[in-house]
C-alpha positions in Angstrom: -45.4 152.5 31.7 -46.0 150.1 29.0 -44.5 146.0 29.3 -42.9 146.3 26.3 -41.1 149.5 26.7 -40.1 148.6 29.9 -38.5 145.1 28.4 -36.7 147.3 25.9 -35.4 149.7 28.2 -33.8 146.5 30.4 -32.3 145.1 27.3 -30.7 148.6 26.5 -29.2 148.9 30.0 -28.0 145.3 29.9 -26.3 145.8 27.0 -24.7 149.2 28.1 -23.6 147.4 31.3 -22.0 144.6 29.2 -20.2 147.2 27.1 -18.8 149.2 30.1 -17.6 145.5 31.4 -15.6 145.1 28.4 -14.4 148.4 28.1 -12.9 148.4 31.7 -11.7 144.8 31.2 -9.6 146.3 28.1 -8.5 149.1 30.3 -7.4 147.0 32.9 -5.6 144.6 30.6 -3.6 147.4 29.0 -2.9 148.7 32.5 -1.8 145.4 34.0 0.7 145.0 30.7 2.1 148.3 31.4 2.8 148.0 34.8 4.5 144.4 34.3 7.0 146.3 31.4 7.5 149.0 34.7 8.2 146.5 37.3 10.2 144.2 35.4 13.1 143.9 38.2 10.4 143.0 40.8 7.6 140.7 39.3 9.7 138.8 36.7 12.2 137.6 39.5 9.0 136.7 41.9 7.2 134.8 39.2 10.1 133.1 37.8 10.8 132.0 41.4 7.6 130.5 41.6 7.9 128.7 38.6 10.8 127.0 40.0 9.1 126.4 43.3 6.4 124.7 41.5 8.4 122.5 39.6 10.8 121.6 42.6 7.8 120.8 45.0 7.0 117.3 43.9 10.6 116.4 44.7 10.8 117.7 48.2 7.2 115.9 49.1 9.1 112.7 47.4 11.8 113.3 49.5 10.1 113.8 52.6 8.4 110.5 52.6 12.0 108.9 53.3 14.2 111.7 55.1 13.9 114.2 57.6 12.5 117.7 56.4 15.3 119.5 56.8 17.5 117.0 54.7 14.8 116.9 52.0 14.9 120.9 51.8 18.7 120.7 51.7 18.7 117.9 48.7 16.0 119.8 47.0 18.3 122.9 46.9 21.2 120.8 46.0 19.5 119.4 42.9 18.4 122.7 41.8 21.9 124.0 41.8 23.2 120.6 40.2 20.8 121.3 37.4 21.9 125.0 36.9 25.3 124.0 37.3 25.2 121.4 34.7 23.4 123.8 32.3 26.2 126.7 33.0 29.1 124.0 32.1 27.0 122.8 29.0 27.0 126.8 27.9 30.6 127.3 28.8 32.0 124.3 26.9 29.8 124.6 23.7 30.0 128.6 23.5 33.6 128.7 24.3 34.3 125.8 21.6 32.1 127.8 18.8 34.2 131.0 19.9 37.4 129.4 19.4 36.8 127.9 16.4 35.5 131.1 14.9 38.4 133.1 16.3 41.1 130.6 14.6 39.1 131.1 11.1 38.5 135.0 11.5 40.5 135.8 8.4 39.0 133.3 6.3 35.4 134.9 7.2 37.0 137.9 6.0 37.5 137.0 2.5 34.1 135.2 2.2 32.7 138.7 3.5 34.8 140.2 0.4 34.1 137.9 -1.9 30.4 137.9 -1.4 30.3 141.7 -1.5 32.3 141.6 -5.0 29.5 139.4 -6.2 26.5 141.4 -5.0 28.2 144.7 -6.7 28.1 142.8 -9.8 24.5 141.9 -9.2 24.2 145.4 -8.5 23.6 145.0 -4.9 26.1 147.3 -3.1 27.5 145.9 0.5 28.5 148.2 3.0 31.0 146.8 5.3 31.2 149.1 7.9 27.1 149.5 7.8 26.9 145.4 7.8 29.4 145.1 10.8 27.5 148.0 12.5 24.2 145.9 12.2 25.8 142.6 13.3 27.3 144.4 16.2 24.1 146.1 17.2 22.3 142.7 16.9 24.8 140.8 19.0 25.1 143.7 21.6 21.2 143.5 22.0 21.2 140.2 22.5 23.9 139.9 24.8 21.9 142.9 26.9 18.8 140.8 27.1 20.7 137.7 28.3 22.8 139.7 30.7 19.8 141.7 31.9 18.2 138.4 32.8 21.7 136.4 34.2 22.0 139.6 36.8 18.3 138.4 38.4 19.7 134.7 38.4 21.2 135.5 42.1 17.8 137.1 43.3 16.0 134.2 41.7 17.7 131.4 43.5 17.5 133.6 47.0 13.6 133.5 46.2 13.5 129.8 45.5 15.6 129.2 48.7 13.4 131.3 51.0 10.1 130.2 49.0 10.1 126.4 49.5 9.7 126.5 53.4 6.9 129.1 52.7 4.9 126.3 51.1 4.4 124.3 54.0 3.5 127.5 56.1 1.1 128.7 53.5 -0.8 125.4 54.0 -0.9 125.8 57.5 -2.1 129.3 57.3 -5.2 128.2 54.6 -6.1 125.4 57.4 -6.3 128.4 60.0 -8.0 130.9 58.2 -10.0 129.6 55.2 -13.2 127.6 55.2 -13.1 123.8 53.7 -14.8 125.1 50.5 -12.5 128.0 49.7 -9.6 126.1 51.0 -10.1 122.8 48.8 -10.8 125.3 45.7 -7.8 127.5 46.4 -5.8 123.9 46.8 -7.1 122.4 43.8 -6.0 125.5 41.7 -2.3 125.8 43.1 -2.0 121.7 42.8 -3.3 122.2 38.7 -1.2 125.3 38.4 1.8 123.3 39.7 1.2 120.2 37.5 0.9 122.3 34.1 4.7 123.9 35.3 5.8 120.3 35.1 4.4 119.1 32.0 5.6 122.5 30.2 9.2 121.8 31.6 9.3 118.1 30.7 7.6 119.2 27.2 10.4 121.7 26.6 13.3 119.3 27.7 11.8 116.7 25.3 11.7 119.2 22.3 15.0 120.4 23.1 16.4 117.1 23.0 14.7 116.3 19.9 16.7 119.6 18.6 19.7 118.7 20.1 20.0 115.0 18.5 18.4 116.2 14.9 21.1 118.9 14.5 23.7 116.9 15.5 22.4 113.8 13.0 22.2 116.8 10.3 25.5 117.7 10.8 27.1 114.6 10.8 24.9 113.5 7.7 26.2 116.7 5.9 30.1 115.8 6.9 30.1 119.1 8.9 32.8 119.1 11.7 31.9 119.5 15.4 28.5 117.8 15.0 28.1 117.1 18.9 29.2 120.8 19.7 26.1 121.8 17.0 23.9 119.7 18.5 24.9 120.6 22.0 24.5 124.2 21.3 20.9 123.7 19.5 19.6 121.7 22.6 20.8 124.5 25.1 19.5 127.4 22.6 16.4 125.7 22.4 15.4 126.9 25.5 15.3 130.4 24.5 12.3 130.5 22.4 12.4 132.3 18.9 15.7 134.1 19.5 17.6 130.7 20.6 16.3 129.3 17.2 17.6 131.9 14.9 21.0 131.8 16.8 21.3 128.2 16.6 21.4 128.2 12.9 24.0 130.6 12.2 27.5 129.3 13.7 27.2 125.8 11.8 26.2 127.9 8.8 29.2 130.1 8.9 31.3 127.1 10.0 30.5 125.2 6.8 31.5 128.3 4.7 35.0 127.7 6.2 35.0 123.7 5.8 33.5 123.2 2.2 34.4 125.1 -0.8 32.0 126.7 -2.9 28.3 127.7 -1.8 26.5 124.6 -2.3 27.4 122.7 1.1 26.7 125.8 3.1 23.4 126.6 1.5 22.3 122.7 2.1 23.8 122.9 6.0 21.6 126.2 6.0 18.4 124.4 4.5 18.5 121.8 7.2 18.9 123.6 10.2 16.8 125.9 8.9 13.9 123.4 8.3 14.4 121.5 11.6 13.9 124.8 13.7 11.0 125.8 11.6 9.2 122.1 12.1 10.3 121.5 15.8 9.6 125.1 17.1 6.7 126.4 15.2 4.7 123.0 14.9 6.0 120.5 17.1 6.6 122.3 20.3 3.3 124.1 20.3 1.5 121.0 19.4 3.3 119.2 22.4 2.8 122.0 24.8 -0.9 122.2 23.4 -1.9 118.7 24.2 0.0 118.7 27.8 -1.3 122.0 28.9 -4.5 122.0 27.2 -4.0 125.3 25.4 -4.0 126.0 21.7 -1.1 126.0 19.5 -2.2 129.4 18.2 -2.5 131.0 21.9 1.1 129.3 22.7 2.7 131.3 19.7 0.8 134.2 20.7 1.5 134.2 24.6 5.4 133.6 23.7 5.6 136.5 21.3 3.5 138.7 24.0 5.9 137.7 26.9 8.8 138.5 25.1 7.6 141.9 24.3 6.8 142.3 27.8 10.1 140.8 29.6 12.5 139.7 27.0 14.0 136.4 27.3 12.9 136.0 30.6 9.3 136.4 29.3 10.1 133.7 26.6 11.1 131.4 28.7 8.3 131.2 31.3 5.2 132.3 28.9 3.6 129.0 28.7 3.2 128.1 32.2 2.1 131.8 32.8 -0.5 131.6 30.3 -1.8 128.0 31.6 -1.8 129.5 35.2 -3.9 132.4 33.7 -6.2 129.8 32.2 -6.7 127.8 35.1 -7.4 131.0 37.1 -9.9 132.5 34.7 -11.7 129.2 34.5 -12.8 129.5 38.5 -14.6 132.8 37.7 -17.8 133.2 35.7 -17.0 136.7 34.1 -13.6 135.1 33.0 -14.5 131.9 31.9 -14.6 133.0 28.2 -10.7 133.9 28.4 -9.9 130.5 29.6 -12.5 128.8 26.7 -10.6 131.1 24.0 -7.1 130.0 25.0 -7.8 126.2 25.9 -8.4 123.4 23.8 
């Protein structure tokens, strides 16, 4: 057989192998996504608990330098419950205040809607009160069901965290017993890198949430809107829920502006300010800071948040960035998947 013909056949065979590999990779990706959606009740709590354990582990290591192991474990769990309790209390106070104010002014909202419907009718835009109420109720029910579906798993997640923290030490012992030194060091380095990325993600999210809350309170104060601290606290909390939280955080202060101010000028100014803050922080500042901290491209962060939101709803949006960062770290350790890490990272 001529050498040129043999070389041509080898190139065709190599091309066919690459095509089959890419096709198999695409099929595997589709199957994994479908499996994650179908196994939400199991895989979401496990991965969410893993993120929390990665964030808490440095605290326990630091406490063990000064305290017995059992006491450091107890204090770490108490710190977790203290943070969760603080967030729960803040949510209860802010939402309770907002609901109380809205309920007290409900008749005013009815009058505003009637006036808006009349103006729209004169402009040839009919508004159907029953249909509009149905849409609003449907949106609220969808949002509430998503939040409720996640909250129902919090006890299971907390249990996994409580049981998972002691397992970290046991896993380290098993790694020393079962793996040789190079494999053990590589696995340990990967786990440490993922844990570091999780902590960077949480610190950056906390910083941007504080920025959102302070900016919202400042804008409400600058426009003379009442309950400025409440709107700031509400937007601080909702910023932890990507996309949906940013949208919901705009609605209550704008509705209240219609009650407090006469006409449409000031409510429009309040809306423009809150919308600009949310767009700038959530779509530019947040991806840029996360990209710098996690070495992920801002576009990859936005796509990851959208994709994980589609897979797991609010829970997926909350941990989309650390899961993507972990995926990049794991892919970078294998030759055939290194292109994925290069594509997603900076």
